[in-house]
Residue frames relative to the residue before (quaternion, step in Angstrom):
aa qw qx qy qz dx dy dz
X 1.0000 0.0000 0.0000 0.0000 0.00 0.00 0.00
X 0.4955 -0.6788 0.4542 0.2957 3.55 -0.88 0.93
X 0.5183 -0.6467 0.4592 0.3198 3.57 -1.05 0.73
X 0.6286 0.5644 -0.3367 0.4160 3.59 1.20 -0.42
X 0.4843 0.6607 -0.4435 0.3636 3.61 1.24 -0.02
X 0.0062 0.7958 -0.6023 0.0624 3.54 -0.75 1.14
X 0.1761 -0.7603 0.6160 0.1072 3.59 -0.95 0.92
X 0.2110 0.7696 -0.5846 0.1463 3.54 -1.11 0.70
X 0.6950 -0.4479 0.3427 0.4459 3.55 -1.30 0.16
X 0.4807 -0.6551 0.5079 0.2859 3.54 -1.11 0.75
X 0.3036 -0.7023 0.6113 0.2023 3.51 -1.32 0.46
X 0.6582 -0.5152 0.3619 0.4128 3.60 -1.14 0.50
X 0.6276 0.5545 -0.3277 0.4373 3.58 1.05 -0.68
X 0.6059 0.5566 -0.3498 0.4480 3.61 1.28 -0.27
X 0.4575 0.7265 -0.4351 0.2713 3.62 1.23 -0.42
X 0.6741 0.4808 -0.3442 0.4427 3.70 0.73 -0.79
X 0.6689 0.4962 -0.3103 0.4583 3.60 0.91 -0.85
X 0.6406 0.5101 -0.3234 0.4742 3.59 0.99 -0.79
X 0.6551 0.5171 -0.3075 0.4571 3.58 0.93 -0.91
X 0.6701 0.4898 -0.3047 0.4671 3.58 0.94 -0.83
X 0.6289 0.5146 -0.3400 0.4732 3.58 1.03 -0.70
X 0.6253 0.5351 -0.3337 0.4596 3.56 1.01 -0.83
X 0.6557 0.5297 -0.3101 0.4396 3.56 0.92 -0.96
X 0.7344 0.4354 -0.2319 0.4661 3.56 0.90 -0.96
X 0.7861 0.3844 -0.1717 0.4525 3.58 0.91 -0.95
X 0.7961 0.3319 -0.1285 0.4895 3.54 0.98 -0.88
X 0.8015 0.3450 -0.1305 0.4707 3.54 0.97 -0.93
X 0.3301 0.7425 -0.5468 0.2017 3.68 0.99 0.29
X 0.7978 0.2594 -0.2236 0.4962 3.53 -0.98 0.93
X 0.6776 0.4112 -0.2776 0.5429 3.57 1.32 0.05
X 0.5846 -0.5191 0.4423 0.4394 3.59 -1.22 0.23
X 0.4969 -0.6592 0.4768 0.3018 3.58 -1.06 0.75
X 0.0834 -0.8296 0.5521 0.0014 3.58 -0.27 1.28
X 0.7351 0.3872 -0.2319 0.5059 3.61 1.00 -0.77
X 0.0040 -0.8239 0.5613 -0.0782 3.51 0.46 1.34
X 0.6859 -0.4550 0.3342 0.4592 3.63 -1.17 0.21
X 0.6444 0.5225 -0.3316 0.4492 3.62 0.93 -0.78
X 0.6889 0.4736 -0.2930 0.4640 3.59 0.88 -0.89
X 0.6227 0.5240 -0.3413 0.4703 3.59 1.01 -0.75
X 0.6489 0.5123 -0.3150 0.4661 3.60 0.93 -0.91
X 0.6475 0.5108 -0.3217 0.4652 3.61 0.93 -0.85
X 0.6263 0.5267 -0.3301 0.4706 3.58 1.02 -0.79
X 0.6604 0.5312 -0.3024 0.4361 3.55 0.94 -0.90
X 0.6868 0.5098 -0.2758 0.4386 3.57 1.06 -0.76
X 0.5804 0.5917 -0.3756 0.4148 3.60 1.19 -0.35
X 0.5311 -0.6885 0.4086 0.2775 3.53 -0.79 1.08
X 0.7247 0.4416 -0.2595 0.4610 3.61 0.97 -0.74
X 0.6260 0.5421 -0.3350 0.4495 3.57 1.26 0.11
X 0.2066 -0.7492 0.6218 0.0972 3.49 -1.31 0.58
X 0.0312 0.7610 -0.6481 -0.0019 3.57 -1.02 0.77
X 0.0335 -0.7956 0.6038 -0.0372 3.52 -0.70 1.15
X 0.1604 -0.7991 0.5750 0.0713 3.56 -1.00 0.80
X 0.2783 -0.6994 0.6301 0.1908 3.52 -1.36 0.42
X 0.0677 -0.7959 0.6016 0.0017 3.55 -0.83 1.05
X 0.1387 -0.7200 0.6723 0.1023 3.49 -1.20 0.70
X 0.7673 -0.0929 -0.0014 0.6346 3.53 -0.03 1.33
X 0.8014 -0.2365 0.2075 0.5087 3.56 -0.75 -1.07
X 0.6042 0.5928 -0.3390 0.4106 3.58 1.30 -0.28
X 0.3297 -0.7001 0.5974 0.2101 3.52 -1.01 0.87
X 0.0796 -0.8400 0.5367 -0.0098 3.56 -0.54 1.18
X 0.8083 0.0091 -0.0353 0.5876 3.58 1.27 0.00
X 0.0442 -0.7897 0.6116 0.0177 3.53 -1.28 0.34
X 0.0698 -0.7511 0.6513 0.0825 3.54 -1.32 0.36
X 0.1062 -0.7704 0.6276 0.0359 3.53 -1.08 0.84
X 0.0363 0.8047 -0.5900 0.0544 3.55 -0.99 0.89
X 0.2582 -0.7317 0.6130 0.1488 3.49 -1.30 0.52
X 0.2765 -0.7723 0.5578 0.1263 3.57 -0.79 1.10
X 0.1056 -0.7755 0.6212 0.0399 3.52 -0.84 1.08
X 0.7304 -0.4100 0.3112 0.4490 3.53 -1.30 -0.24
X 0.8138 0.2636 -0.0864 0.5106 3.54 0.92 -1.00
X 0.8098 0.1019 -0.0280 0.5772 3.58 1.19 -0.41
X 0.3442 -0.6669 0.6114 0.2507 3.48 -1.37 0.31
X 0.2086 -0.7704 0.5916 0.1144 3.57 -0.91 0.92
X 0.2853 -0.7322 0.5934 0.1742 3.59 -0.69 1.09
X 0.2743 -0.8053 0.5122 0.1176 3.52 -0.37 1.31
X 0.7803 -0.1172 0.1154 0.6034 3.60 0.88 -0.97
X 0.0578 0.7394 -0.6706 -0.0157 3.51 -1.29 0.48
X 0.0938 0.8015 -0.5849 0.0822 3.53 -0.96 0.89
X 0.1077 -0.7604 0.6389 0.0455 3.50 -1.16 0.73
X 0.5835 -0.5954 0.4281 0.3490 3.56 -0.95 0.93
X 0.5992 -0.6226 0.3725 0.3385 3.57 -0.90 0.97
X 0.7160 0.4499 -0.2620 0.4650 3.58 0.94 -0.82
X 0.6952 0.4475 -0.2701 0.4935 3.60 1.30 -0.02
X 0.4130 0.7166 -0.4667 0.3134 3.56 1.27 0.05
X 0.8123 0.2441 -0.2336 0.4754 3.52 -1.30 0.60
X 0.5453 0.5926 -0.4108 0.4274 3.58 1.14 0.66
X 0.6265 -0.5661 0.3288 0.4229 3.61 1.26 0.07
X 0.4584 0.7009 -0.4464 0.3152 3.58 1.23 -0.13
X 0.6571 0.5169 -0.3075 0.4545 3.60 0.89 -0.90
X 0.6491 0.5145 -0.3039 0.4707 3.54 1.00 -0.88
X 0.6564 0.5067 -0.3102 0.4649 3.63 1.00 -0.79
X 0.6472 0.5116 -0.3190 0.4665 3.56 0.97 -0.87
X 0.6648 0.4934 -0.3042 0.4712 3.57 0.88 -0.91
X 0.6289 0.5297 -0.3386 0.4575 3.62 0.97 -0.78
X 0.6086 0.5532 -0.3510 0.4477 3.61 1.01 -0.79
X 0.6783 0.4802 -0.2895 0.4749 3.58 0.89 -0.99
X 0.6622 0.5095 -0.3081 0.4549 3.59 0.89 -0.92
X 0.6420 0.5126 -0.3167 0.4741 3.61 0.96 -0.86
X 0.6530 0.5138 -0.3104 0.4618 3.57 0.96 -0.87
X 0.6187 0.5457 -0.3304 0.4586 3.56 1.06 -0.75
X 0.6866 0.4905 -0.2807 0.4574 3.54 0.87 -1.00
X 0.6192 0.5284 -0.3425 0.4692 3.58 1.03 -0.73
X 0.6835 0.4645 -0.2691 0.4946 3.58 1.12 -0.74
X 0.5272 -0.6611 0.3998 0.3538 3.59 1.27 -0.02
X 0.5422 0.5757 -0.4007 0.4626 3.54 1.26 0.52
X 0.1074 -0.8513 0.5136 0.0034 3.56 -0.64 1.13
X 0.6545 0.4289 -0.3512 0.5141 3.60 1.09 0.60
X 0.1241 -0.7569 0.6391 0.0578 3.52 -1.02 0.92
X 0.0796 -0.7752 0.6262 0.0230 3.54 -1.04 0.89
X 0.0912 0.7828 -0.6137 0.0478 3.54 -1.23 0.53
X 0.2610 -0.7055 0.6216 0.2188 3.53 -1.35 0.15
X 0.0910 -0.7681 0.6325 0.0395 3.49 -1.23 0.62
X 0.5748 -0.5742 0.4396 0.3829 3.57 -1.09 0.67
X 0.5467 -0.6571 0.4160 0.3104 3.56 -0.85 1.05
X 0.7123 0.4648 -0.2574 0.4586 3.60 1.03 -0.73
X 0.5790 0.6007 -0.3704 0.4084 3.58 1.23 -0.12
X 0.1367 -0.8484 0.5095 0.0442 3.56 0.35 1.28
X 0.6022 0.5674 -0.3460 0.4423 3.58 1.10 -0.72
X 0.6844 0.4702 -0.2789 0.4825 3.59 0.87 -0.94
X 0.6435 0.5265 -0.3279 0.4485 3.57 0.94 -0.82
X 0.6472 0.5024 -0.3047 0.4857 3.56 1.05 -0.79
X 0.6093 0.5564 -0.3385 0.4524 3.59 1.02 -0.84
X 0.7073 0.4531 -0.2715 0.4698 3.60 0.76 -0.99
X 0.6175 0.5486 -0.3429 0.4474 3.60 1.01 -0.74
X 0.6490 0.5189 -0.3144 0.4590 3.58 0.98 -0.84
X 0.7128 0.4398 -0.2390 0.4913 3.57 1.16 -0.62
X 0.6607 -0.5600 0.2991 0.4006 3.58 1.23 0.32
X 0.4828 0.6459 -0.4572 0.3750 3.60 1.19 0.19
X 0.2254 -0.7770 0.5802 0.0940 3.54 -1.04 0.90
X 0.4208 -0.6788 0.5424 0.2608 3.56 -0.97 0.88
X 0.0296 0.8401 -0.5402 0.0398 3.57 -0.76 0.95
X 0.8224 -0.0026 -0.0455 0.5671 3.56 1.11 0.59
X 0.2671 -0.7208 0.6191 0.1608 3.48 -1.40 0.37
X 0.1545 -0.7663 0.6183 0.0809 3.58 -0.99 0.84
X 0.3435 -0.7641 0.5160 0.1787 3.53 -0.46 1.32
X 0.8719 0.0977 -0.0968 0.4700 3.54 -0.99 0.98
X 0.2426 0.8186 -0.4944 0.1631 3.60 1.25 0.32
X 0.7492 0.3618 -0.2076 0.5145 3.57 0.92 -0.88
X 0.8094 -0.3253 0.1367 0.4694 3.54 -0.01 1.45
X 0.6491 -0.5307 0.3134 0.4457 3.58 1.14 0.63
X 0.5808 0.6244 -0.3326 0.4027 3.57 1.33 -0.06
X 0.8106 0.0243 0.0475 0.5831 3.55 0.93 -0.91
X 0.4967 -0.6483 0.5039 0.2814 3.49 -1.22 0.71
X 0.2913 -0.7172 0.6013 0.1978 3.53 -1.32 0.38
X 0.2665 -0.6889 0.6447 0.1970 3.47 -1.29 0.54
X 0.2791 -0.7505 0.5776 0.1589 3.56 -0.88 0.99
X 0.0735 -0.7864 0.6132 0.0137 3.52 -1.02 0.89
X 0.0545 -0.7860 0.6148 0.0342 3.53 -1.21 0.50
X 0.0763 -0.7780 0.6209 0.0575 3.54 -1.23 0.45
X 0.3164 -0.6967 0.6143 0.1929 3.50 -1.04 0.89
X 0.3404 -0.7868 0.4827 0.1788 3.59 -0.38 1.22
X 0.5752 0.5706 -0.3979 0.4303 3.60 1.18 -0.13
X 0.6543 0.4587 -0.3027 0.5195 3.58 1.28 -0.30
X 0.4012 -0.7219 0.5159 0.2275 3.57 -0.79 1.05
X 0.3962 -0.7083 0.5343 0.2362 3.54 -0.87 0.99
X 0.4276 -0.6686 0.5343 0.2910 3.55 -1.13 0.66
X 0.3491 -0.7540 0.5201 0.1979 3.57 -1.00 0.78
């Protein structure tokens, strides 16, 4: 992993880059829901967290989450295609999980496209358990698999 990789809170000016990454990496084949305006609105909400990974000036990853009373919902996470399998996704997810635990919340929830085997495997390796399927979750086009993790349980590496 390059020494120039830096994680930190996103800035409003990052919204267009995050939205474009979402469109290319997460939403292909679906209507574009996470537009720059929607990402910026998410960033402005007090109960939400948006963290980015930068390599120099380039945004190479991001994670977005919404903090509830009993759980944190991972809204989106994406890593540039040429930077996958380098630990960036794991670091972004750890940032969100650590933030949840600091807030006294010990459950993380998320949905993933049913056909995204790579992502499902990624989450499984980090201790997330599949606990349901939601038919047509993604704009009526694709099902979602719901996953959850009890943050009090250490994930196996």
